[in-house]
PDB file as gemmi writes it, atoms N, CA and C in Angstrom:
CRYST1    1.000    1.000    1.000  90.00  90.00  90.00 P 1                      
ATOM      1  N   UNK A   1     -54.408  49.127   2.636  1.00  0.00           N  
ATOM      2  CA  UNK A   1     -54.211  48.307   3.786  1.00  0.00           C  
ATOM      3  C   UNK A   1     -52.676  48.452   4.179  1.00  0.00           C  
ATOM      4  N   UNK A   2     -52.446  48.574   5.511  1.00  0.00           N  
ATOM      5  CA  UNK A   2     -51.086  48.676   5.767  1.00  0.00           C  
ATOM      6  C   UNK A   2     -50.534  47.826   6.816  1.00  0.00           C  
ATOM      7  N   UNK A   3     -49.701  47.030   6.423  1.00  0.00           N  
ATOM      8  CA  UNK A   3     -49.263  45.711   7.206  1.00  0.00           C  
ATOM      9  C   UNK A   3     -47.880  46.243   7.899  1.00  0.00           C  
ATOM     10  N   UNK A   4     -47.744  45.636   8.995  1.00  0.00           N  
ATOM     11  CA  UNK A   4     -46.435  45.613   9.761  1.00  0.00           C  
ATOM     12  C   UNK A   4     -46.092  44.400  10.223  1.00  0.00           C  
ATOM     13  N   UNK A   5     -44.789  44.357  10.198  1.00  0.00           N  
ATOM     14  CA  UNK A   5     -43.995  43.230  10.534  1.00  0.00           C  
ATOM     15  C   UNK A   5     -43.431  43.316  11.970  1.00  0.00           C  
ATOM     16  N   UNK A   6     -43.856  42.220  12.729  1.00  0.00           N  
ATOM     17  CA  UNK A   6     -43.166  42.203  14.241  1.00  0.00           C  
ATOM     18  C   UNK A   6     -42.247  41.294  14.203  1.00  0.00           C  
ATOM     19  N   UNK A   7     -41.089  41.687  14.770  1.00  0.00           N  
ATOM     20  CA  UNK A   7     -39.861  40.898  14.815  1.00  0.00           C  
ATOM     21  C   UNK A   7     -39.929  40.297  16.250  1.00  0.00           C  
ATOM     22  N   UNK A   8     -39.853  39.149  16.500  1.00  0.00           N  
ATOM     23  CA  UNK A   8     -39.540  38.558  18.098  1.00  0.00           C  
ATOM     24  C   UNK A   8     -38.181  38.326  18.211  1.00  0.00           C  
ATOM     25  N   UNK A   9     -37.622  38.290  19.485  1.00  0.00           N  
ATOM     26  CA  UNK A   9     -36.369  38.344  19.604  1.00  0.00           C  
ATOM     27  C   UNK A   9     -36.017  36.908  19.502  1.00  0.00           C  
ATOM     28  N   UNK A  10     -34.960  36.629  19.231  1.00  0.00           N  
ATOM     29  CA  UNK A  10     -34.411  35.139  18.937  1.00  0.00           C  
ATOM     30  C   UNK A  10     -33.952  34.673  20.222  1.00  0.00           C  
ATOM     31  N   UNK A  11     -34.265  33.573  20.805  1.00  0.00           N  
ATOM     32  CA  UNK A  11     -34.118  33.070  22.029  1.00  0.00           C  
ATOM     33  C   UNK A  11     -32.963  31.902  21.887  1.00  0.00           C  
ATOM     34  N   UNK A  12     -31.568  32.249  22.145  1.00  0.00           N  
ATOM     35  CA  UNK A  12     -30.636  31.267  21.891  1.00  0.00           C  
ATOM     36  C   UNK A  12     -30.704  30.155  22.953  1.00  0.00           C  
ATOM     37  N   UNK A  13     -30.852  28.801  22.552  1.00  0.00           N  
ATOM     38  CA  UNK A  13     -30.951  27.705  23.270  1.00  0.00           C  
ATOM     39  C   UNK A  13     -29.442  27.107  23.741  1.00  0.00           C  
ATOM     40  N   UNK A  14     -29.103  27.017  24.769  1.00  0.00           N  
ATOM     41  CA  UNK A  14     -27.707  26.730  24.987  1.00  0.00           C  
ATOM     42  C   UNK A  14     -27.624  25.137  24.685  1.00  0.00           C  
ATOM     43  N   UNK A  15     -26.500  24.964  24.078  1.00  0.00           N  
ATOM     44  CA  UNK A  15     -26.176  23.509  23.987  1.00  0.00           C  
ATOM     45  C   UNK A  15     -26.209  22.581  25.231  1.00  0.00           C  
ATOM     46  N   UNK A  16     -26.608  21.372  25.048  1.00  0.00           N  
ATOM     47  CA  UNK A  16     -26.784  20.432  26.072  1.00  0.00           C  
ATOM     48  C   UNK A  16     -25.253  20.205  26.686  1.00  0.00           C  
ATOM     49  N   UNK A  17     -24.349  19.933  25.592  1.00  0.00           N  
ATOM     50  CA  UNK A  17     -22.961  19.746  26.031  1.00  0.00           C  
ATOM     51  C   UNK A  17     -22.099  20.541  25.077  1.00  0.00           C  
ATOM     52  N   UNK A  18     -21.087  21.243  25.491  1.00  0.00           N  
ATOM     53  CA  UNK A  18     -20.229  22.101  24.726  1.00  0.00           C  
ATOM     54  C   UNK A  18     -19.417  21.125  23.688  1.00  0.00           C  
ATOM     55  N   UNK A  19     -19.250  21.630  22.570  1.00  0.00           N  
ATOM     56  CA  UNK A  19     -18.352  20.935  21.636  1.00  0.00           C  
ATOM     57  C   UNK A  19     -16.961  20.549  22.266  1.00  0.00           C  
ATOM     58  N   UNK A  20     -16.558  19.199  22.014  1.00  0.00           N  
ATOM     59  CA  UNK A  20     -15.273  19.028  22.465  1.00  0.00           C  
ATOM     60  C   UNK A  20     -14.171  19.507  21.530  1.00  0.00           C  
ATOM     61  N   UNK A  21     -12.956  19.915  21.965  1.00  0.00           N  
ATOM     62  CA  UNK A  21     -12.015  20.389  20.978  1.00  0.00           C  
ATOM     63  C   UNK A  21     -11.400  19.353  19.991  1.00  0.00           C  
ATOM     64  N   UNK A  22     -11.464  18.125  20.401  1.00  0.00           N  
ATOM     65  CA  UNK A  22     -11.279  16.752  19.342  1.00  0.00           C  
ATOM     66  C   UNK A  22     -12.130  16.847  18.458  1.00  0.00           C  
ATOM     67  N   UNK A  23     -11.478  16.565  17.143  1.00  0.00           N  
ATOM     68  CA  UNK A  23     -12.305  16.492  15.872  1.00  0.00           C  
ATOM     69  C   UNK A  23     -12.420  15.358  15.173  1.00  0.00           C  
ATOM     70  N   UNK A  24     -11.575  14.380  15.696  1.00  0.00           N  
ATOM     71  CA  UNK A  24     -11.648  12.943  14.991  1.00  0.00           C  
ATOM     72  C   UNK A  24     -12.103  12.119  16.142  1.00  0.00           C  
ATOM     73  N   UNK A  25     -12.963  11.143  15.657  1.00  0.00           N  
ATOM     74  CA  UNK A  25     -13.407  10.102  16.722  1.00  0.00           C  
ATOM     75  C   UNK A  25     -13.403   8.996  16.070  1.00  0.00           C  
ATOM     76  N   UNK A  26     -13.255   7.729  16.861  1.00  0.00           N  
ATOM     77  CA  UNK A  26     -13.296   6.454  16.252  1.00  0.00           C  
ATOM     78  C   UNK A  26     -15.056   6.137  16.192  1.00  0.00           C  
ATOM     79  N   UNK A  27     -15.203   5.746  14.896  1.00  0.00           N  
ATOM     80  CA  UNK A  27     -16.630   5.155  14.724  1.00  0.00           C  
ATOM     81  C   UNK A  27     -16.910   3.848  14.675  1.00  0.00           C  
ATOM     82  N   UNK A  28     -15.710   3.099  14.462  1.00  0.00           N  
ATOM     83  CA  UNK A  28     -16.051   1.735  14.368  1.00  0.00           C  
ATOM     84  C   UNK A  28     -15.173   1.008  13.208  1.00  0.00           C  
ATOM     85  N   UNK A  29     -15.409  -0.163  13.197  1.00  0.00           N  
ATOM     86  CA  UNK A  29     -14.645  -0.823  11.856  1.00  0.00           C  
ATOM     87  C   UNK A  29     -15.536  -1.733  11.147  1.00  0.00           C  
ATOM     88  N   UNK A  30     -15.060  -2.023  10.029  1.00  0.00           N  
ATOM     89  CA  UNK A  30     -15.846  -2.720   9.043  1.00  0.00           C  
ATOM     90  C   UNK A  30     -15.040  -3.676   8.226  1.00  0.00           C  
ATOM     91  N   UNK A  31     -15.640  -4.677   7.589  1.00  0.00           N  
ATOM     92  CA  UNK A  31     -14.794  -5.493   6.738  1.00  0.00           C  
ATOM     93  C   UNK A  31     -14.927  -5.238   5.328  1.00  0.00           C  
ATOM     94  N   UNK A  32     -13.934  -5.202   4.683  1.00  0.00           N  
ATOM     95  CA  UNK A  32     -13.813  -4.646   3.021  1.00  0.00           C  
ATOM     96  C   UNK A  32     -13.263  -5.708   2.530  1.00  0.00           C  
ATOM     97  N   UNK A  33     -13.725  -5.848   1.284  1.00  0.00           N  
ATOM     98  CA  UNK A  33     -12.860  -6.950   0.448  1.00  0.00           C  
ATOM     99  C   UNK A  33     -13.714  -8.221   0.121  1.00  0.00           C  
ATOM    100  N   UNK A  34     -13.163  -9.018  -0.726  1.00  0.00           N  
ATOM    101  CA  UNK A  34     -13.892 -10.257  -1.025  1.00  0.00           C  
ATOM    102  C   UNK A  34     -13.995 -11.220   0.005  1.00  0.00           C  
ATOM    103  N   UNK A  35     -14.847 -12.232  -0.205  1.00  0.00           N  
ATOM    104  CA  UNK A  35     -14.768 -13.288   0.830  1.00  0.00           C  
ATOM    105  C   UNK A  35     -13.506 -14.020   1.562  1.00  0.00           C  
ATOM    106  N   UNK A  36     -12.752 -14.144   0.578  1.00  0.00           N  
ATOM    107  CA  UNK A  36     -11.462 -14.930   0.801  1.00  0.00           C  
ATOM    108  C   UNK A  36     -10.515 -14.152   1.287  1.00  0.00           C  
ATOM    109  N   UNK A  37     -10.450 -12.837   1.092  1.00  0.00           N  
ATOM    110  CA  UNK A  37      -9.317 -11.926   1.478  1.00  0.00           C  
ATOM    111  C   UNK A  37      -9.789 -10.647   2.101  1.00  0.00           C  
ATOM    112  N   UNK A  38     -10.667 -10.680   3.088  1.00  0.00           N  
ATOM    113  CA  UNK A  38     -11.234  -9.605   3.799  1.00  0.00           C  
ATOM    114  C   UNK A  38     -10.345  -8.843   4.668  1.00  0.00           C  
ATOM    115  N   UNK A  39     -10.623  -7.733   4.726  1.00  0.00           N  
ATOM    116  CA  UNK A  39      -9.436  -6.909   5.594  1.00  0.00           C  
ATOM    117  C   UNK A  39     -10.384  -5.877   6.537  1.00  0.00           C  
ATOM    118  N   UNK A  40      -9.867  -5.781   7.723  1.00  0.00           N  
ATOM    119  CA  UNK A  40     -10.457  -4.897   8.657  1.00  0.00           C  
ATOM    120  C   UNK A  40      -9.948  -3.673   8.487  1.00  0.00           C  
ATOM    121  N   UNK A  41     -11.011  -2.710   8.314  1.00  0.00           N  
ATOM    122  CA  UNK A  41     -10.802  -1.256   8.075  1.00  0.00           C  
ATOM    123  C   UNK A  41     -11.239  -0.430   9.602  1.00  0.00           C  
ATOM    124  N   UNK A  42     -10.575   0.247  10.045  1.00  0.00           N  
ATOM    125  CA  UNK A  42     -10.836   1.170  10.936  1.00  0.00           C  
ATOM    126  C   UNK A  42     -11.419   2.431  10.501  1.00  0.00           C  
ATOM    127  N   UNK A  43     -12.646   2.740  11.029  1.00  0.00           N  
ATOM    128  CA  UNK A  43     -13.220   4.064  10.362  1.00  0.00           C  
ATOM    129  C   UNK A  43     -13.339   5.078  11.431  1.00  0.00           C  
ATOM    130  N   UNK A  44     -12.979   6.259  11.187  1.00  0.00           N  
ATOM    131  CA  UNK A  44     -13.122   7.412  11.912  1.00  0.00           C  
ATOM    132  C   UNK A  44     -14.155   8.429  11.526  1.00  0.00           C  
ATOM    133  N   UNK A  45     -14.683   9.097  12.338  1.00  0.00           N  
ATOM    134  CA  UNK A  45     -15.844  10.262  12.053  1.00  0.00           C  
ATOM    135  C   UNK A  45     -14.934  11.386  12.561  1.00  0.00           C  
ATOM    136  N   UNK A  46     -14.739  12.393  11.533  1.00  0.00           N  
ATOM    137  CA  UNK A  46     -14.333  13.728  11.708  1.00  0.00           C  
ATOM    138  C   UNK A  46     -15.322  14.759  11.437  1.00  0.00           C  
ATOM    139  N   UNK A  47     -15.207  15.819  12.421  1.00  0.00           N  
ATOM    140  CA  UNK A  47     -16.183  17.052  12.367  1.00  0.00           C  
ATOM    141  C   UNK A  47     -15.392  18.108  11.773  1.00  0.00           C  
ATOM    142  N   UNK A  48     -16.038  18.662  10.733  1.00  0.00           N  
ATOM    143  CA  UNK A  48     -15.268  19.840   9.927  1.00  0.00           C  
ATOM    144  C   UNK A  48     -16.228  21.171  10.863  1.00  0.00           C  
ATOM    145  N   UNK A  49     -15.364  22.338  10.524  1.00  0.00           N  
ATOM    146  CA  UNK A  49     -15.652  23.686  11.118  1.00  0.00           C  
ATOM    147  C   UNK A  49     -17.167  23.945  10.690  1.00  0.00           C  
ATOM    148  N   UNK A  50     -17.482  23.850   9.437  1.00  0.00           N  
ATOM    149  CA  UNK A  50     -18.662  24.295   8.706  1.00  0.00           C  
ATOM    150  C   UNK A  50     -20.010  23.429   9.060  1.00  0.00           C  
ATOM    151  N   UNK A  51     -20.059  22.302  10.078  1.00  0.00           N  
ATOM    152  CA  UNK A  51     -20.962  21.656  10.136  1.00  0.00           C  
ATOM    153  C   UNK A  51     -20.932  20.286   9.519  1.00  0.00           C  
ATOM    154  N   UNK A  52     -20.243  20.100   8.542  1.00  0.00           N  
ATOM    155  CA  UNK A  52     -20.016  18.891   7.868  1.00  0.00           C  
ATOM    156  C   UNK A  52     -19.314  17.832   8.498  1.00  0.00           C  
ATOM    157  N   UNK A  53     -19.572  16.405   8.362  1.00  0.00           N  
ATOM    158  CA  UNK A  53     -18.915  15.440   8.755  1.00  0.00           C  
ATOM    159  C   UNK A  53     -18.329  14.516   7.720  1.00  0.00           C  
ATOM    160  N   UNK A  54     -17.448  13.745   8.140  1.00  0.00           N  
ATOM    161  CA  UNK A  54     -16.705  12.834   6.998  1.00  0.00           C  
ATOM    162  C   UNK A  54     -16.157  11.710   7.791  1.00  0.00           C  
ATOM    163  N   UNK A  55     -16.288  10.350   7.007  1.00  0.00           N  
ATOM    164  CA  UNK A  55     -15.725   9.253   7.278  1.00  0.00           C  
ATOM    165  C   UNK A  55     -14.207   9.261   6.863  1.00  0.00           C  
ATOM    166  N   UNK A  56     -13.002   8.957   7.655  1.00  0.00           N  
ATOM    167  CA  UNK A  56     -11.829   8.801   7.423  1.00  0.00           C  
ATOM    168  C   UNK A  56     -11.103   7.658   7.816  1.00  0.00           C  
ATOM    169  N   UNK A  57     -10.203   7.029   7.112  1.00  0.00           N  
ATOM    170  CA  UNK A  57      -9.205   5.936   7.647  1.00  0.00           C  
ATOM    171  C   UNK A  57      -7.891   6.174   7.384  1.00  0.00           C  
ATOM    172  N   UNK A  58      -7.113   5.756   8.086  1.00  0.00           N  
ATOM    173  CA  UNK A  58      -5.548   5.848   7.946  1.00  0.00           C  
ATOM    174  C   UNK A  58      -5.130   4.801   7.101  1.00  0.00           C  
ATOM    175  N   UNK A  59      -4.196   4.971   6.117  1.00  0.00           N  
ATOM    176  CA  UNK A  59      -3.430   3.947   5.394  1.00  0.00           C  
ATOM    177  C   UNK A  59      -2.069   4.432   5.547  1.00  0.00           C  
ATOM    178  N   UNK A  60      -1.017   3.787   5.783  1.00  0.00           N  
ATOM    179  CA  UNK A  60       0.382   4.146   5.678  1.00  0.00           C  
ATOM    180  C   UNK A  60       0.699   5.664   6.369  1.00  0.00           C  
ATOM    181  N   UNK A  61      -0.043   5.895   7.494  1.00  0.00           N  
ATOM    182  CA  UNK A  61       0.255   7.032   8.406  1.00  0.00           C  
ATOM    183  C   UNK A  61      -0.510   8.203   7.288  1.00  0.00           C  
ATOM    184  N   UNK A  62      -1.338   8.025   6.394  1.00  0.00           N  
ATOM    185  CA  UNK A  62      -1.942   9.219   5.793  1.00  0.00           C  
ATOM    186  C   UNK A  62      -3.334   8.843   6.018  1.00  0.00           C  
ATOM    187  N   UNK A  63      -4.077  10.107   6.146  1.00  0.00           N  
ATOM    188  CA  UNK A  63      -5.467  10.062   6.346  1.00  0.00           C  
ATOM    189  C   UNK A  63      -6.132  10.054   4.824  1.00  0.00           C  
ATOM    190  N   UNK A  64      -7.163   9.182   4.742  1.00  0.00           N  
ATOM    191  CA  UNK A  64      -8.085   9.200   3.437  1.00  0.00           C  
ATOM    192  C   UNK A  64      -9.462   9.519   3.827  1.00  0.00           C  
ATOM    193  N   UNK A  65      -9.984  10.441   2.975  1.00  0.00           N  
ATOM    194  CA  UNK A  65     -11.537  10.695   3.569  1.00  0.00           C  
ATOM    195  C   UNK A  65     -12.240   9.925   2.705  1.00  0.00           C  
ATOM    196  N   UNK A  66     -13.221   9.156   3.164  1.00  0.00           N  
ATOM    197  CA  UNK A  66     -13.948   8.077   2.471  1.00  0.00           C  
ATOM    198  C   UNK A  66     -15.064   8.729   1.886  1.00  0.00           C  
ATOM    199  N   UNK A  67     -15.893   9.692   2.751  1.00  0.00           N  
ATOM    200  CA  UNK A  67     -17.094  10.391   2.097  1.00  0.00           C  
ATOM    201  C   UNK A  67     -17.229  11.727   3.117  1.00  0.00           C  
ATOM    202  N   UNK A  68     -17.781  12.693   2.545  1.00  0.00           N  
ATOM    203  CA  UNK A  68     -18.086  13.842   3.335  1.00  0.00           C  
ATOM    204  C   UNK A  68     -19.699  14.059   3.339  1.00  0.00           C  
ATOM    205  N   UNK A  69     -20.332  14.380   4.322  1.00  0.00           N  
ATOM    206  CA  UNK A  69     -21.872  14.639   4.488  1.00  0.00           C  
ATOM    207  C   UNK A  69     -22.090  15.676   5.278  1.00  0.00           C  
ATOM    208  N   UNK A  70     -23.602  15.990   5.303  1.00  0.00           N  
ATOM    209  CA  UNK A  70     -24.181  17.073   6.166  1.00  0.00           C  
ATOM    210  C   UNK A  70     -24.199  16.228   7.501  1.00  0.00           C  
ATOM    211  N   UNK A  71     -24.505  17.109   8.411  1.00  0.00           N  
ATOM    212  CA  UNK A  71     -24.795  16.613   9.853  1.00  0.00           C  
ATOM    213  C   UNK A  71     -26.121  15.955   9.951  1.00  0.00           C  
ATOM    214  N   UNK A  72     -27.043  16.003   9.255  1.00  0.00           N  
ATOM    215  CA  UNK A  72     -28.198  15.296   9.423  1.00  0.00           C  
ATOM    216  C   UNK A  72     -28.104  13.935   8.755  1.00  0.00           C  
ATOM    217  N   UNK A  73     -26.970  13.630   8.108  1.00  0.00           N  
ATOM    218  CA  UNK A  73     -26.928  12.444   7.484  1.00  0.00           C  
ATOM    219  C   UNK A  73     -26.013  11.479   8.216  1.00  0.00           C  
ATOM    220  N   UNK A  74     -25.439  11.954   9.493  1.00  0.00           N  
ATOM    221  CA  UNK A  74     -24.761  11.113  10.089  1.00  0.00           C  
ATOM    222  C   UNK A  74     -25.123   9.857  10.605  1.00  0.00           C  
ATOM    223  N   UNK A  75     -26.474   9.769  11.217  1.00  0.00           N  
ATOM    224  CA  UNK A  75     -27.003   8.403  11.496  1.00  0.00           C  
ATOM    225  C   UNK A  75     -27.218   7.447  10.344  1.00  0.00           C  
ATOM    226  N   UNK A  76     -27.621   8.159   9.232  1.00  0.00           N  
ATOM    227  CA  UNK A  76     -28.033   7.567   7.965  1.00  0.00           C  
ATOM    228  C   UNK A  76     -26.800   6.726   7.492  1.00  0.00           C  
ATOM    229  N   UNK A  77     -25.822   7.476   7.508  1.00  0.00           N  
ATOM    230  CA  UNK A  77     -24.448   7.040   6.935  1.00  0.00           C  
ATOM    231  C   UNK A  77     -23.680   5.922   7.950  1.00  0.00           C  
ATOM    232  N   UNK A  78     -23.764   5.985   9.104  1.00  0.00           N  
ATOM    233  CA  UNK A  78     -23.504   5.080  10.114  1.00  0.00           C  
ATOM    234  C   UNK A  78     -24.232   3.683   9.597  1.00  0.00           C  
ATOM    235  N   UNK A  79     -25.448   3.642   9.413  1.00  0.00           N  
ATOM    236  CA  UNK A  79     -26.052   2.503   8.930  1.00  0.00           C  
ATOM    237  C   UNK A  79     -25.815   1.992   7.751  1.00  0.00           C  
ATOM    238  N   UNK A  80     -25.509   3.051   6.768  1.00  0.00           N  
ATOM    239  CA  UNK A  80     -25.295   2.542   5.203  1.00  0.00           C  
ATOM    240  C   UNK A  80     -23.676   1.826   5.279  1.00  0.00           C  
ATOM    241  N   UNK A  81     -22.855   2.274   6.215  1.00  0.00           N  
ATOM    242  CA  UNK A  81     -21.441   1.665   6.235  1.00  0.00           C  
ATOM    243  C   UNK A  81     -21.385   0.430   7.015  1.00  0.00           C  
ATOM    244  N   UNK A  82     -22.407   0.062   7.739  1.00  0.00           N  
ATOM    245  CA  UNK A  82     -22.544  -1.173   8.228  1.00  0.00           C  
ATOM    246  C   UNK A  82     -21.432  -1.338   9.403  1.00  0.00           C  
ATOM    247  N   UNK A  83     -21.133  -0.203  10.231  1.00  0.00           N  
ATOM    248  CA  UNK A  83     -20.025  -0.377  11.135  1.00  0.00           C  
ATOM    249  C   UNK A  83     -20.404  -0.928  12.220  1.00  0.00           C  
ATOM    250  N   UNK A  84     -19.214  -1.977  12.557  1.00  0.00           N  
ATOM    251  CA  UNK A  84     -19.519  -2.593  14.148  1.00  0.00           C  
ATOM    252  C   UNK A  84     -18.906  -1.590  15.100  1.00  0.00           C  
ATOM    253  N   UNK A  85     -19.802  -1.710  16.235  1.00  0.00           N  
ATOM    254  CA  UNK A  85     -19.568  -0.769  17.190  1.00  0.00           C  
ATOM    255  C   UNK A  85     -19.547   0.377  17.063  1.00  0.00           C  
ATOM    256  N   UNK A  86     -20.643   0.981  16.244  1.00  0.00           N  
ATOM    257  CA  UNK A  86     -21.015   2.258  15.690  1.00  0.00           C  
ATOM    258  C   UNK A  86     -21.536   3.109  17.111  1.00  0.00           C  
ATOM    259  N   UNK A  87     -21.156   4.523  17.139  1.00  0.00           N  
ATOM    260  CA  UNK A  87     -21.558   5.143  18.424  1.00  0.00           C  
ATOM    261  C   UNK A  87     -23.141   5.551  18.277  1.00  0.00           C  
ATOM    262  N   UNK A  88     -23.623   5.349  19.454  1.00  0.00           N  
ATOM    263  CA  UNK A  88     -25.118   5.780  19.717  1.00  0.00           C  
ATOM    264  C   UNK A  88     -25.308   7.236  19.394  1.00  0.00           C  
ATOM    265  N   UNK A  89     -26.694   7.730  19.414  1.00  0.00           N  
ATOM    266  CA  UNK A  89     -27.057   8.923  19.368  1.00  0.00           C  
ATOM    267  C   UNK A  89     -26.431   9.787  20.375  1.00  0.00           C  
ATOM    268  N   UNK A  90     -26.333   9.188  21.513  1.00  0.00           N  
ATOM    269  CA  UNK A  90     -25.921   9.912  22.990  1.00  0.00           C  
ATOM    270  C   UNK A  90     -24.411  10.251  22.635  1.00  0.00           C  
ATOM    271  N   UNK A  91     -23.730   9.181  22.274  1.00  0.00           N  
ATOM    272  CA  UNK A  91     -22.222   9.222  21.899  1.00  0.00           C  
ATOM    273  C   UNK A  91     -21.951  10.268  20.986  1.00  0.00           C  
ATOM    274  N   UNK A  92     -22.713  10.278  19.955  1.00  0.00           N  
ATOM    275  CA  UNK A  92     -22.682  11.361  18.800  1.00  0.00           C  
ATOM    276  C   UNK A  92     -22.680  12.794  19.310  1.00  0.00           C  
ATOM    277  N   UNK A  93     -23.722  12.985  20.283  1.00  0.00           N  
ATOM    278  CA  UNK A  93     -23.853  14.450  20.902  1.00  0.00           C  
ATOM    279  C   UNK A  93     -22.665  14.725  21.756  1.00  0.00           C  
ATOM    280  N   UNK A  94     -21.838  13.629  22.440  1.00  0.00           N  
ATOM    281  CA  UNK A  94     -20.800  13.858  23.055  1.00  0.00           C  
ATOM    282  C   UNK A  94     -19.739  14.348  22.220  1.00  0.00           C  
ATOM    283  N   UNK A  95     -19.656  13.885  20.983  1.00  0.00           N  
ATOM    284  CA  UNK A  95     -18.736  14.387  19.782  1.00  0.00           C  
ATOM    285  C   UNK A  95     -18.957  15.384  19.252  1.00  0.00           C  
ATOM    286  N   UNK A  96     -20.118  16.239  19.502  1.00  0.00           N  
ATOM    287  CA  UNK A  96     -20.542  17.611  19.120  1.00  0.00           C  
ATOM    288  C   UNK A  96     -21.575  17.447  18.031  1.00  0.00           C  
ATOM    289  N   UNK A  97     -22.077  16.386  17.501  1.00  0.00           N  
ATOM    290  CA  UNK A  97     -23.196  16.283  16.723  1.00  0.00           C  
ATOM    291  C   UNK A  97     -24.626  16.686  17.331  1.00  0.00           C  
ATOM    292  N   UNK A  98     -25.142  17.743  16.616  1.00  0.00           N  
ATOM    293  CA  UNK A  98     -26.475  18.133  17.199  1.00  0.00           C  
ATOM    294  C   UNK A  98     -27.559  17.642  16.374  1.00  0.00           C  
ATOM    295  N   UNK A  99     -28.547  17.028  16.671  1.00  0.00           N  
ATOM    296  CA  UNK A  99     -29.507  16.415  16.050  1.00  0.00           C  
ATOM    297  C   UNK A  99     -30.393  17.527  15.329  1.00  0.00           C  
ATOM    298  N   UNK A 100     -30.543  17.672  14.217  1.00  0.00           N  
ATOM    299  CA  UNK A 100     -31.403  18.656  13.315  1.00  0.00           C  
ATOM    300  C   UNK A 100     -32.937  18.867  13.946  1.00  0.00           C  
ATOM    301  N   UNK A 101     -33.345  17.465  14.189  1.00  0.00           N  
ATOM    302  CA  UNK A 101     -34.759  17.716  14.603  1.00  0.00           C  
ATOM    303  C   UNK A 101     -34.779  17.909  16.074  1.00  0.00           C  
ATOM    304  N   UNK A 102     -34.011  18.278  16.844  1.00  0.00           N  
ATOM    305  CA  UNK A 102     -33.920  18.566  18.089  1.00  0.00           C  
ATOM    306  C   UNK A 102     -34.718  19.501  18.814  1.00  0.00           C  
ATOM    307  N   UNK A 103     -34.321  20.285  19.736  1.00  0.00           N  
ATOM    308  CA  UNK A 103     -35.366  21.236  20.539  1.00  0.00           C  
ATOM    309  C   UNK A 103     -35.828  22.296  19.519  1.00  0.00           C  
ATOM    310  N   UNK A 104     -35.605  22.431  18.282  1.00  0.00           N  
ATOM    311  CA  UNK A 104     -36.270  23.504  17.332  1.00  0.00           C  
ATOM    312  C   UNK A 104     -37.785  22.887  16.930  1.00  0.00           C  
ATOM    313  N   UNK A 105     -38.014  21.787  17.206  1.00  0.00           N  
ATOM    314  CA  UNK A 105     -39.356  21.533  16.825  1.00  0.00           C  
ATOM    315  C   UNK A 105     -40.234  21.088  17.865  1.00  0.00           C  
ATOM    316  N   UNK A 106     -41.234  21.573  18.257  1.00  0.00           N  
ATOM    317  CA  UNK A 106     -42.282  21.274  19.223  1.00  0.00           C  
ATOM    318  C   UNK A 106     -43.558  20.893  18.849  1.00  0.00           C  
ATOM    319  N   UNK A 107     -44.496  19.908  19.265  1.00  0.00           N  
ATOM    320  CA  UNK A 107     -45.579  19.618  19.150  1.00  0.00           C  
ATOM    321  C   UNK A 107     -46.559  20.542  19.924  1.00  0.00           C  
ATOM    322  N   UNK A 108     -47.455  21.232  19.264  1.00  0.00           N  
ATOM    323  CA  UNK A 108     -48.287  22.034  19.759  1.00  0.00           C  
ATOM    324  C   UNK A 108     -49.648  21.398  19.976  1.00  0.00           C  
ATOM    325  N   UNK A 109     -50.167  20.855  20.900  1.00  0.00           N  
ATOM    326  CA  UNK A 109     -51.460  20.374  21.252  1.00  0.00           C  
ATOM    327  C   UNK A 109     -52.319  21.360  22.017  1.00  0.00           C  
ATOM    328  N   UNK A 110     -53.310  21.221  21.624  1.00  0.00           N  
ATOM    329  CA  UNK A 110     -54.318  22.069  22.687  1.00  0.00           C  
ATOM    330  C   UNK A 110     -55.376  21.314  23.437  1.00  0.00           C  
TER     331      UNK A 110                                                      
END                                                                             
């Protein structure tokens, strides 16, 4: 039995929006600390070059990375951190986030 492998050309799907040059975006704010002495923490979303994202905050003019995660975890982490005024999926796409379940998955119905 002789099998042959057929290679199909890859169709490159253009991005809906080009990624912006800016890599740090305001994600929202959250309250940290005990009930009597809560503090408002401004949280920013940073896009890294390899597709990773992270939450950062600025303390005394220094940036502190709170957590680093993969692109598919961005909406989950936004819910987990309970940020007020968190960005919507449309706003995330403007920031350069690409939904991993986006145009690569199609429902084939006959």
